[in-house]
C-alpha positions in Angstrom: -53.5 57.2 -11.9 -55.0 58.4 -8.6 -51.7 57.6 -6.9 -49.7 59.6 -9.3 -52.0 62.5 -9.0 -51.8 62.4 -5.2 -48.1 62.3 -5.5 -48.2 65.4 -7.6 -50.3 67.0 -4.9 -47.7 66.2 -2.4 -45.0 67.9 -4.4 -46.2 71.4 -5.2 -44.1 73.8 -7.1 -43.8 75.8 -10.3 -41.5 76.2 -13.3 -40.7 79.7 -12.3 -39.4 78.6 -8.9 -37.4 75.8 -10.5 -35.9 78.0 -13.2 -35.1 80.6 -10.6 -33.4 78.1 -8.4 -31.6 76.5 -11.4 -30.4 79.9 -12.5 -29.2 80.7 -9.0 -27.4 77.3 -8.8 -25.7 77.8 -12.2 -24.6 81.3 -11.2 -23.3 80.1 -7.9 -21.5 77.2 -9.6 -19.8 79.6 -12.0 -18.8 82.0 -9.3 -17.7 79.1 -7.1 -15.5 77.6 -9.8 -14.0 81.0 -10.4 -13.3 81.4 -6.7 -11.8 77.9 -6.6 -9.5 78.6 -9.5 -8.4 81.9 -7.9 -7.9 80.2 -4.5 -5.9 77.4 -6.1 -3.6 79.7 -8.0 -3.1 81.9 -4.9 -2.5 78.8 -2.7 0.1 77.5 -5.1 1.9 80.8 -5.1 1.8 81.1 -1.4 3.0 77.5 -0.9 5.9 78.0 -3.3 7.0 81.1 -1.5 6.6 79.4 1.8 8.7 76.4 0.7 11.5 78.7 -0.3 11.2 80.7 2.9 11.1 77.5 5.1 14.1 76.0 3.3 16.1 79.2 3.6 15.4 79.6 7.3 16.2 75.9 8.0 19.5 76.1 6.1 20.5 79.2 8.0 19.7 77.7 11.3 21.5 74.5 10.4 24.6 76.5 9.6 24.4 78.2 12.9 24.0 75.0 14.9 26.8 73.3 12.9 29.1 76.2 13.7 28.2 76.0 17.4 28.8 72.3 17.6 31.8 72.5 15.2 33.8 74.3 18.0 34.0 71.0 19.9 35.3 69.2 16.8 37.8 72.0 16.2 39.1 71.6 19.8 39.5 67.9 19.2 41.2 68.4 15.8 43.6 70.9 17.5 44.5 68.4 20.2 45.1 65.7 17.6 47.4 67.9 15.5 49.3 69.0 18.5 50.0 65.5 19.9 50.9 64.1 16.5 53.3 67.0 15.9 55.0 66.4 19.2 55.3 62.7 18.5 56.8 63.4 15.1 59.5 65.5 16.9 60.0 62.7 19.4 58.8 64.9 22.2 56.0 62.8 23.8 54.2 64.7 26.5 53.8 63.1 29.9 50.3 62.0 31.0 49.8 64.5 33.7 50.6 67.5 31.4 48.2 66.3 28.7 45.5 65.7 31.4 46.0 69.3 32.7 45.5 70.7 29.2 42.2 68.8 28.9 41.0 70.1 32.2 41.8 73.7 31.2 39.9 73.3 28.0 36.8 72.1 29.9 37.2 75.1 32.2 37.2 77.5 29.3 34.1 75.9 27.7 31.4 75.7 30.5 28.8 74.7 27.8 30.6 71.3 27.6 29.8 68.5 30.0 33.1 66.7 29.6 36.5 66.5 27.9 38.5 63.3 27.6 41.1 61.2 25.7 41.6 57.4 25.5 44.5 55.6 24.0 45.2 52.0 22.8 47.4 49.7 25.0 51.0 51.1 25.2 50.2 53.5 22.3 50.8 56.7 24.3 54.2 56.3 25.9 54.6 52.5 26.2 54.4 52.7 30.0 51.0 51.2 30.7 52.4 48.7 33.2 53.6 51.5 35.4 50.2 53.1 35.7 48.1 50.0 36.5 45.3 51.0 39.0 46.8 54.4 39.6 44.8 57.6 39.7 42.4 58.0 36.8 43.7 54.6 35.4 42.1 51.1 35.5 43.7 47.7 35.7 45.0 47.9 32.1 47.2 50.9 32.8 46.2 52.4 29.4 46.3 56.2 29.2 42.9 57.7 29.8 41.9 61.1 31.1 38.2 62.1 31.6 37.3 65.5 32.9 33.8 66.4 34.0 32.1 69.1 36.1 31.8 68.3 39.8 30.5 70.9 42.2 31.2 73.6 39.6 34.8 72.6 39.0 36.5 70.3 36.5 37.5 67.0 38.1 39.4 64.0 36.6 38.1 60.4 36.9 38.5 56.9 35.5 36.8 55.9 32.3 34.6 52.8 32.0 32.5 51.0 29.4 34.8 51.9 26.6 34.8 48.2 25.3 31.0 47.7 25.8 29.3 46.7 22.5 26.0 45.2 23.5 24.4 48.3 24.8 26.2 50.7 22.5 27.7 52.7 25.4 31.2 52.1 24.1 30.5 53.3 20.5 32.2 56.7 21.2 35.5 54.7 21.2 34.8 51.4 19.3 33.3 53.0 16.2 36.2 55.5 15.6 38.8 52.8 16.2 37.1 50.6 13.6 36.2 53.3 10.9 39.1 55.7 11.7 36.5 58.6 11.2 35.1 61.2 13.5 32.0 60.1 15.3 28.9 61.9 16.8 27.2 59.4 19.1 23.5 59.0 19.3 22.0 61.2 22.1 21.6 59.5 25.4 20.4 60.5 28.9 23.0 61.2 31.5 22.5 62.0 35.2 23.9 65.4 36.2 23.2 66.7 39.7 20.2 64.4 40.0 18.7 65.4 36.7 18.5 63.4 33.4 20.3 65.5 30.8 20.2 64.6 27.1 23.8 64.6 25.8 26.0 63.5 22.9 29.7 62.7 22.5 31.9 64.0 19.7 34.9 61.7 19.1 37.9 62.5 16.9 40.3 59.5 16.2 44.1 59.9 16.5 45.6 58.4 13.4 49.3 58.1 12.9 50.6 56.4 9.7 47.2 54.9 9.2 47.2 53.4 12.6 44.6 54.1 15.2 46.1 55.3 18.5 43.2 56.7 20.4 40.5 59.4 20.5 39.8 62.9 21.9 36.2 63.5 22.9 33.8 66.3 24.0 30.6 65.6 25.8 28.0 68.3 25.3 24.5 68.8 26.6 21.6 69.3 24.2 19.5 71.3 26.7 20.9 74.7 25.5 20.4 73.7 21.9 16.8 72.7 22.7 16.2 75.9 24.5 17.6 78.0 21.7 15.6 76.2 18.9 12.4 76.4 21.0 12.6 80.2 20.9 12.7 80.3 17.1 9.4 81.0 15.2 9.9 80.7 11.5 7.4 82.9 9.5 5.9 83.9 12.8 3.9 80.7 13.4 6.3 77.8 12.6 8.7 75.8 14.8 12.1 74.1 14.4 12.9 70.5 15.4 16.2 68.5 15.3 16.6 64.8 14.8 19.7 62.6 15.1 20.9 60.4 12.2 18.9 57.5 13.6 15.8 59.5 14.1 16.0 60.4 17.8 14.3 63.7 18.5 16.8 66.2 20.0 14.7 69.3 19.9 10.9 69.7 19.4 8.0 71.9 20.5 6.5 68.7 22.0 8.7 68.0 25.1 7.3 64.4 25.4 9.1 63.5 22.1 12.6 64.6 23.1 15.0 61.7 23.5 12.6 59.3 21.8 13.0 57.8 18.3 10.6 58.3 15.4 10.0 55.3 13.2 7.1 56.3 10.9 7.3 56.0 7.1 7.8 59.7 6.6 10.7 59.9 9.1 12.4 56.9 7.4 12.1 58.5 4.0 13.4 61.8 5.3 16.4 60.2 7.0 17.3 58.4 3.8 17.4 61.7 1.9 19.3 63.5 4.7 21.9 60.7 4.9 22.5 61.4 1.1 23.0 65.1 2.0 19.8 66.1 0.2 16.9 68.3 1.6 13.5 66.8 2.2 10.1 68.4 1.7 6.7 67.1 2.8 4.0 69.6 1.7 1.1 67.3 2.0 -0.5 68.2 5.3 -0.2 65.5 7.9 -2.8 64.5 10.5 -2.1 67.6 12.5 -2.3 69.8 9.4 1.4 70.6 9.2 3.9 70.8 6.4 7.6 70.2 6.8 11.0 71.0 5.3 14.2 69.3 6.5 17.9 70.1 5.6 21.0 68.1 6.4 23.1 69.3 9.4 26.8 68.3 9.5 28.8 68.6 12.7 32.5 69.1 12.0 34.1 66.3 9.9 31.7 63.6 11.1 30.1 61.6 8.3 26.8 61.5 10.0 24.0 64.0 9.1 21.5 65.4 11.5 18.2 66.6 10.3 17.0 70.2 11.1 13.4 70.8 10.1 11.0 73.7 9.9 7.4 72.7 10.7 4.5 75.1 9.6 0.7 74.8 9.9 -0.7 74.5 6.4 -3.6 76.7 7.4 -1.3 79.6 8.1 0.3 79.4 4.7 -3.0 79.4 2.8 -4.8 81.9 5.1 -4.6 84.8 2.6 -5.9 82.6 -0.2 -8.9 81.6 1.9 -9.7 85.2 2.6 -9.7 85.9 -1.2 -11.9 82.8 -1.7 -14.6 84.0 0.7 -14.7 87.4 -0.8 -15.2 86.0 -4.3 -18.0 83.6 -3.0 -19.8 86.5 -1.4 -19.9 88.6 -4.6 -21.0 85.5 -6.5 -24.0 84.8 -4.2 -25.3 88.4 -4.4 -25.0 88.4 -8.2 -26.8 85.0 -8.4 -29.7 86.1 -6.2 -30.3 89.2 -8.3 -30.2 87.3 -11.6 -32.7 84.7 -10.2 -35.2 87.3 -9.1 -35.3 88.9 -12.6 -35.8 85.5 -14.3 -38.7 84.6 -12.0 -40.7 87.8 -12.8 -40.3 87.3 -16.6 -41.3 83.6 -16.5 -44.4 84.2 -14.5 -45.8 86.6 -17.0 -44.9 84.9 -20.2 -45.1 81.1 -19.5 -46.6 80.1 -16.1 -50.2 81.2 -16.6 -50.6 79.6 -20.1 -49.0 76.4 -18.9 -51.5 76.1 -16.0 -54.2 75.2 -18.6 -52.0 72.6 -20.2 -51.3 71.2 -16.7 -55.1 70.9 -16.1 -55.6 69.0 -19.4 -52.6 66.7 -18.6 -54.1 66.1 -15.1 -57.4 65.0 -16.7 -55.5 62.6 -18.9 -53.6 61.3 -16.0 -56.9 60.8 -14.1 -58.3 58.8 -17.0 -60.6 61.5 -18.3 -60.0 61.4 -22.1 -63.1 63.4 -23.0 -62.3 66.8 -21.4 -62.5 70.0 -23.5 -59.4 71.8 -24.6 -59.0 75.6 -24.5 -58.5 77.7 -27.5 -55.1 77.1 -29.0 -52.5 79.8 -29.7 -49.6 79.8 -32.1 -47.0 79.8 -29.4 -45.4 76.9 -27.6 -48.4 76.5 -25.3 -50.7 76.0 -28.3 -48.4 73.4 -29.7 -48.4 71.7 -26.3 -52.2 71.5 -26.3 -52.2 70.0 -29.8 -49.7 67.4 -28.6 -52.0 66.7 -25.6 -54.9 66.0 -28.1 -52.8 63.6 -30.1 -51.6 61.8 -26.9 -55.3 61.3 -25.9 -56.1 59.8 -29.2 -53.2 57.4 -29.1 -54.1 56.3 -25.5 -57.7 55.6 -26.7 -56.3 53.5 -29.6 -54.0 51.5 -27.2 -56.9 50.8 -24.9 -59.0 49.5 -27.8 -56.1 47.2 -28.9 -55.7 45.8 -25.4 -59.4 45.1 -25.1 -59.3 43.2 -28.5 -56.3 41.1 -27.3 -58.1 40.3 -24.1 -61.1 39.1 -26.0 -59.0 37.0 -28.4 -57.1 35.3 -25.5 -60.4 34.6 -23.7 -61.4 32.8 -26.8 -58.3 30.6 -26.7 -56.2 32.4 -29.3 -53.1 32.7 -27.1 -50.8 33.6 -30.0 -52.7 36.8 -30.8 -50.6 40.0 -30.2 -51.3 43.8 -30.7 -49.6 45.4 -33.7 -46.9 47.6 -32.0 -45.9 49.0 -35.4 -49.3 50.8 -35.7 -48.4 53.0 -32.8 -45.7 55.7 -32.8 -42.8 56.1 -30.5 -43.3 55.2 -26.9 -46.9 54.1 -27.6 -45.5 51.4 -29.8 -43.1 50.4 -27.1 -46.0 50.4 -24.5 -47.9 48.0 -26.8 -44.8 45.9 -27.3 -44.3 45.8 -23.6 -47.9 44.6 -23.2 -47.2 41.9 -25.8 -44.0 41.0 -24.0 -45.9 40.8 -20.7 -48.5 38.4 -22.2 -45.7 36.4 -23.9 -43.8 36.2 -20.6 -47.0 34.9 -18.8 -47.5 32.3 -21.6 -43.8 31.3 -21.4 -44.1 30.7 -17.7 -47.1 28.5 -18.3 -45.4 26.6 -21.2 -42.3 26.1 -19.0 -44.4 24.7 -16.2 -45.9 22.2 -18.7 -42.4 21.3 -20.0 -41.0 20.7 -16.5 -44.0 18.6 -15.5 -43.6 16.5 -18.6 -39.9 15.8 -17.7 -41.0 14.9 -14.2 -43.7 12.6 -15.6 -41.0 10.6 -17.5 -38.7 10.4 -14.4 -36.2 13.1 -15.4 -35.6 15.1 -12.2 -32.5 16.8 -13.4 -34.6 19.7 -14.7 -35.3 22.6 -12.3 -37.9 25.3 -12.6 -36.2 28.7 -12.9 -36.6 31.0 -10.0 -39.4 33.4 -10.8 -39.6 36.9 -9.2 -42.3 38.3 -7.0 -45.6 36.5 -6.8 -44.6 34.2 -9.6 -42.3 32.5 -7.0 -45.3 30.4 -6.0 -44.9 28.5 -9.3 -41.3 27.9 -8.5 -42.1 26.8 -5.0 -44.8 24.4 -6.2 -42.5 22.8 -8.8 -39.7 22.6 -6.3 -42.0 20.8 -3.8 -43.1 18.4 -6.6 -39.4 17.7 -7.5 -38.5 17.3 -3.8 -41.2 14.8 -3.2 -40.3 12.8 -6.3 -36.6 13.0 -5.4 -37.5 11.8 -1.9 -39.5 8.8 -3.1 -36.7 8.1 -5.6 -34.2 8.3 -2.7 -36.3 5.8 -0.7 -36.5 3.4 -3.6 -32.7 3.7 -4.3 -31.9 3.3 -0.6 -34.0 0.1 -0.4 -32.6 -1.2 -3.7 -29.0 -0.5 -2.5 -29.7 -2.2 0.8 -31.2 -5.2 -1.0 -28.2 -5.3 -3.4 -25.9 -5.3 -0.4 -27.9 -8.1 1.2 -29.4 -5.9 4.0 -33.1 -6.6 3.9 -33.7 -5.2 7.4 -33.7 -1.6 6.0 -37.1 0.0 5.8 -38.3 3.2 4.1 -39.7 6.1 6.1 -43.3 6.0 5.0 -44.3 8.7 7.5 -42.4 11.3 5.4 -45.0 11.0 2.6 -48.7 11.2 2.2 -51.4 9.5 0.1 -50.1 7.3 -2.8 -46.4 8.1 -2.0 -46.9 6.7 1.5 -48.6 3.6 0.1 -45.8 3.1 -2.4 -43.1 3.2 0.4 -45.3 0.9 2.6 -45.5 -1.6 -0.3 -41.7 -1.5 -0.7 -41.3 -2.1 3.0 -43.6 -5.1 2.7 -41.5 -6.5 -0.1 -38.3 -6.0 2.0 -39.9 -7.7 5.0 -41.0 -10.7 2.9 -37.5 -11.0 1.3 -35.9 -10.6 4.8 -38.1 -13.4 6.2 -37.5 -15.8 3.3 -33.8 -15.2 3.2 -33.6 -15.6 7.0 -35.2 -19.1 6.6 -32.6 -20.0 3.9 -29.8 -18.6 6.2 -31.1 -20.8 9.1 -31.0 -23.8 6.8 -27.4 -23.0 5.7 -26.3 -22.5 9.4 -27.8 -26.0 10.2 -25.8 -27.5 7.4 -22.7 -25.7 8.5 -23.3 -27.2 12.0 -23.6 -30.7 10.5 -27.4 -31.0 10.8 -28.4 -32.4 7.5 -31.9 -33.2 8.8 -33.0 -29.5 8.6 -35.3 -28.4 5.9 -37.0 -25.1 4.8 -40.6 -25.2 6.1 -43.3 -22.7 5.5 -45.5 -21.0 2.8 -43.3 -19.5 0.1 -44.3 -18.1 -3.2 -42.8 -17.5 -6.6 -39.0 -17.5 -6.8 -38.8 -18.0 -3.0 -40.8 -21.3 -3.4 -38.3 -22.4 -6.1 -35.4 -21.4 -3.7 -37.0 -23.5 -0.9 -37.3 -26.6 -3.2 -33.8 -26.2 -4.5 -32.3 -25.8 -1.0 -34.2 -28.8 0.3 -33.1 -30.8 -2.7 -29.5 -29.8 -2.2 -29.6 -30.9 1.5 -31.2 -34.2 0.4 -28.4 -34.8 -2.1 -25.7 -33.7 0.4 -27.3 -36.2 2.9 -26.9 -39.0 0.5 -23.3 -38.1 -0.3 -22.4 -37.9 3.4 -24.1 -41.2 4.0 -22.0 -42.8 1.2 -18.9 -41.2 2.6 -19.7 -42.6 6.1 -20.2 -46.1 4.6 -16.9 -45.8 2.6 -15.1 -44.7 5.7 -16.4 -47.8 7.6 -15.3 -50.0 4.7 -11.8 -48.4 4.6 -11.5 -48.8 8.4 -12.5 -52.6 8.1 -10.0 -53.1 5.2 -7.3 -51.4 7.2 -8.0 -53.7 10.1 -7.7 -56.8 7.9 -4.5 -55.5 6.4 -3.1 -55.0 9.9 -4.2 -58.5 11.0 -2.6 -60.0 7.9 0.6 -58.2 8.5 0.7 -59.4 12.1 0.2 -63.0 11.0 2.9 -62.6 8.3 5.2 -61.1 11.0 4.7 -64.1 13.2 5.4 -66.6 10.4 8.5 -64.7 9.3 9.8 -64.9 12.8 9.2 -68.6 12.8 11.0 -69.0 9.5 13.9 -67.1 11.0 14.1 -69.5 13.9 14.0 -72.5 11.6 16.9 -71.0 9.6 18.9 -70.6 12.8 18.4 -74.3 13.6 19.3 -75.2 10.0 22.5 -73.1 10.4 23.4 -74.9 13.6 22.9 -78.3 12.0 25.0 -77.4 9.0 27.7 -76.2 11.4 27.7 -79.7 13.1 27.7 -81.3 9.6 30.7 -79.3 8.7 32.5 -80.3 11.8 31.8 -83.9 11.2 33.0 -83.9 7.6 36.2 -82.2 8.8 36.7 -84.9 11.3 36.1 -87.6 8.6 38.8 -86.0 6.5 41.2 -85.8 9.4 40.7 -89.4 10.4 40.8 -90.8 6.9 44.0 -92.6 7.8 42.2 -94.3 10.6 39.4 -95.6 8.3 40.5 -99.2 8.5 40.4 -99.4 12.2 37.3 -97.4 12.5 35.3 -98.8 9.6 32.5 -99.9 11.9 32.4 -96.5 13.5 32.4 -94.9 10.1 29.4 -97.0 9.0 27.5 -95.7 12.1 28.6 -92.2 11.4 27.6 -92.5 7.8 24.2 -93.7 8.9 23.8 -90.7 11.2 25.0 -88.5 8.4 22.2 -89.9 6.2 19.6 -89.1 8.9 20.9 -85.6 9.3 20.8 -85.0 5.6 17.3 -86.3 5.5 16.4 -83.8 8.2 18.1 -81.0 6.3 16.2 -82.0 3.2 12.9 -82.0 5.1 13.8 -78.6 6.7 14.6 -77.0 3.4 11.3 -78.3 2.0 9.5 -76.6 4.9 11.4 -73.3 4.3 10.5 -73.5 0.6 6.8 -74.0 1.6 6.9 -71.1 4.0 8.4 -68.8 1.4 5.6 -69.7 -1.0 3.1 -68.9 1.8 4.7 -65.5 2.4 4.5 -64.7 -1.3 0.8 -65.6 -1.3 0.2 -63.3 1.8 2.1 -60.5 0.1 -0.1 -60.9 -3.0 -3.1 -60.6 -0.7 -1.6 -57.4 0.9 -1.0 -56.0 -2.6 -4.6 -56.6 -3.6 -5.9 -55.0 -0.4 -3.7 -51.9 -1.0 -5.0 -51.7 -4.5 -8.7 -51.9 -3.3 -7.9 -49.3 -0.6 -6.4 -46.9 -3.2 -9.6 -47.4 -5.3 -11.8 -46.7 -2.3 -9.8 -43.6 -1.4 -10.0 -42.3 -5.0 -13.8 -42.8 -4.9 -14.0 -41.0 -1.5 -12.0 -38.0 -2.9 -14.4 -37.8 -5.9 -17.4 -37.8 -3.5 -15.7 -35.1 -1.3 -15.1 -32.9 -4.4 -18.8 -33.2 -5.2 -19.7 -32.1 -1.6 -17.8 -28.8 -2.2 -16.7 -26.8 0.8 -18.3 -29.2 3.3 -16.2 -32.1 2.0 -12.9 -30.4 2.0 -11.7 -32.0 5.2 -12.9 -35.4 4.1 -11.0 -34.9 0.8 -7.8 -34.3 2.8 -8.3 -37.5 4.8 -9.1 -39.5 1.6 -5.9 -38.2 0.0 -3.9 -39.4 3.1 -5.5 -42.8 2.9 -4.7 -43.1 -0.8 -1.1 -42.2 -0.1 -0.9 -44.8 2.7 -2.4 -47.4 0.3 0.2 -46.6 -2.3 3.0 -46.9 0.2 1.5 -50.3 1.3 1.4 -51.5 -2.3 5.0 -50.4 -2.8 6.2 -52.1 0.4 4.3 -55.3 -0.5 6.0 -55.3 -3.9 9.4 -55.0 -2.3 8.6 -57.8 0.2 7.4 -60.0 -2.7 10.6 -59.4 -4.6 12.7 -60.3 -1.5 10.6 -63.4 -0.9 11.0 -64.5 -4.5 14.8 -64.1 -4.2 14.6 -66.1 -0.9 12.6 -68.9 -2.6 15.2 -69.1 -5.4 18.1 -69.3 -2.8 16.2 -71.9 -0.8 15.7 -74.0 -4.0 19.4 -73.8 -4.6 20.1 -74.9 -1.0 17.6 -77.8 -1.4 19.5 -79.0 -4.5 22.8 -79.0 -2.6 21.2 -80.8 0.3 19.8 -83.4 -2.1 23.3 -83.8 -3.5 24.7 -84.3 0.0 22.0 -87.0 0.6 22.9 -88.9 -2.4 26.6 -88.8 -1.4 25.7 -90.1 2.1 23.7 -93.0 0.5 26.7 -93.9 -1.6 28.9 -93.8 1.5 26.5 -96.2 3.3 26.2 -98.5 0.2 29.9 -98.8 -0.2 31.0 -98.7 3.4 32.5 -102.2 2.9 34.8 -100.7 0.3 36.1 -98.2 2.9 39.5 -99.8 3.2 40.0 -100.0 -0.5 39.0 -96.6 -1.5 40.1 -94.6 1.7 42.0 -92.2 -0.5 38.8 -91.6 -2.5 36.9 -91.2 0.8 39.5 -88.6 2.0 39.2 -86.7 -1.3 35.4 -87.0 -1.2 35.4 -85.8 2.4 37.3 -82.7 1.4 34.9 -82.0 -1.4 32.0 -82.7 1.0 33.5 -80.2 3.4 33.7 -77.5 0.7 30.2 -78.2 -0.4 28.8 -78.1 3.1 30.7 -74.8 3.6 28.8 -73.4 0.7 25.5 -74.7 2.0 26.3 -73.1 5.4 27.0 -69.7 3.7 23.7 -70.0 1.7 21.8 -70.7 5.0 23.4 -67.6 6.5 22.3 -65.5 3.6 18.8 -67.0 3.9 18.8 -66.0 7.6 19.8 -62.4 6.7 17.1 -62.3 4.0 14.5 -63.6 6.5 15.5 -60.9 9.0 15.0 -58.2 6.3 11.7 -59.7 5.4 10.7 -59.5 9.1 11.6 -55.8 9.2 9.6 -55.1 6.0 6.7 -56.9 7.5 6.9 -54.7 10.6 6.9 -51.6 8.4 3.9 -52.9 6.5 2.1 -53.6 9.7 2.8 -50.1 11.0 1.5 -48.6 7.7 -1.6 -50.7 8.0 -2.1 -49.4 11.6 -1.6 -45.8 10.4 -4.2 -46.4 7.6 -6.5 -47.8 10.2 -6.1 -44.7 12.4 -6.7 -42.4 9.3 -9.9 -44.4 8.6 -10.9 -43.8 12.2 -10.3 -40.1 11.8 -12.3 -40.1 8.6 -15.2 -41.8 10.3 -15.1 -39.2 13.1 -15.0 -36.4 10.6 -18.1 -37.5 8.8 -19.8 -38.5 12.0 -20.5 -34.8 12.8 -23.1 -34.8 10.1 -26.5 -35.9 11.6 -28.6 -37.7 9.1 -32.1 -39.0 9.3 -30.9 -42.6 9.2 -27.4 -43.6 10.4 -25.7 -46.2 8.2 -24.9 -49.8 9.6 -21.1 -50.1 10.3 -19.8 -53.6 9.3 -18.1 -55.5 12.2 -14.4 -56.3 11.9 -13.5 -59.9 11.1 -11.4 -61.6 13.7 -7.8 -62.0 12.6 
């Protein structure tokens, strides 16, 4: 309350002064509003009158300028009509005569800068070829005549740039030839007597039967027009400006603007209206405080419209209205001051003094003195004010008592207790309600803190403490710090868990970020990661040793819990793998030994087959000799009587040979039986090899990834064993066929032996049965021929057997090489005890 009282002391004043100032302000406002309305109405009237005046003066001046410039167009029109009339009569003027007329026209109009005519090729008199490069003509010979002032006299010269389109310098000719309409060219600067003069060209087309023949032109300077327009002062303070159809300034009070285009938004809008032959008004003051009126200006019959504008300062137009405004305001100020002084005197006598007592009482209440005495009350407004002050003091005392009771109840722990706001009227009730609301707000903050902490206690960090204003922000900051620390420790735990899940146990938490138990928690997690990293590194070392073939490695060290189980399982796995690899090495040695034996057996079989082939060749030779002998016997049957003795000897020799053949056939039959037995042995070896390869493949499958290479080798060995078994089966079938054929040959040989025995036994009967001998000799020859063929077939079969034996030998050698490779593959594993490799049995 002391602060409010001091503030009142710093702001002295009285109701009389305020009412006086308020009355003066209201009076001034009323008079000001009245003056504004008067000023606005007067300004509107003045602006409307000025608009009409400016439009009228602009229209009148535009007509005058149009009339002045229209003289040039009238001159061109007269020349066009004259020339066309002469051409219609067939009386075409010569070039020199027409040029002289143009020069005379320029002489009579000194305000013009030039006068000219230009015709299309051969359009004037059809004699362009005769005037090529003559005086005032160019290389085309087209009729052209240009007169301009030179040293104060008209002088004719050649025309140029009449076909130039890029720069626009030829528009005076090109545009009328295209549009067949009069043309007023855009202003351009032209050097005359060393000075740049702004000028324009008026072009009138020569049209005959809708065909363009040429143009008549007048060049005129804009300097005189500029000078004339600069002297005009519309309404005594305005100025006139002239713009071309494209916005180039032709005349203006600002000399720097002349000859330059305007491209602002106002000018573009104005040119659009002027081109449509409509006036344009801009009565919103521009940056310079001017208003404008533009009217279209037409020169002759040209379709273009120039813009002639009247520019006036807006302040000049509303000057009379402003004078009226100031006069009205002055009268209003005087009246307001007089009224305020009268109100001040009355208020001081009737209200200020009685109110001073009420102010004193209110000051005591504001200072907390609720026991001050009140003066005698009157029946007027001041008395009623003092009664109200008494009631206010009572209500304040009741509010203070209620607040004290609520404080006592809250100190006793009854936080739900509130003051009864309904027991207090009006703003006092709201004051009590606000106090209740303040207490409720404080309790709500405390309750919210408890709720948030409970959520944090169960690990729910998604809840944020609302931002509290003022000094309550310390609660928000404390809860934010708590959440931040919990989130940080959670982040550390998640980071370590994610690293462990990804197999990276080298990651460590940043324990230095935390204090007290949080730091000890992170340090404990780091210890767990370190132990896991160490134990897994030991397991990784063991696995790398296994991958390198060192099966003697084991996990050593002190492990606990699941890591101890992991160590035991890993060591057991290595032990089992050691046993499997040892068995594979032994199997590889056995396969290698069996393959060597198969190769040795095949080599022995090959040698015996070659020997059998040699014996068959000898048998074939003997049979060939026997065949020859029998043939001789048949041939010499007629000489049997004389050669009986010789026949007996021959028969004896034949018996011996037959005995030898029988003996040889028995040997062949025995050899064939031996070959069949060897092939059976080879077939058994192949079967055992296939079984060993199958067992090796099973063991390799049990070994997993480490036994994949050995499984491939075992598969190849099994395939070779199957091929060996197949080849042995084919050889056996061929040998069985050979044995059958040898048996048939043996029977034939035995038959031949019996025949020879009969020949020996009955040699004495040779002479008597010569015919029978001759027949028997022929039969014997045929039988021996069959025996010879059989022996040849046996020889071929034996050769095939030899080839098959060679293939079986090659297969056995390949199997032996595969067994060697298998032994090398499994030898990379280093075991604690190397297996004993059986020695190969000598073949």
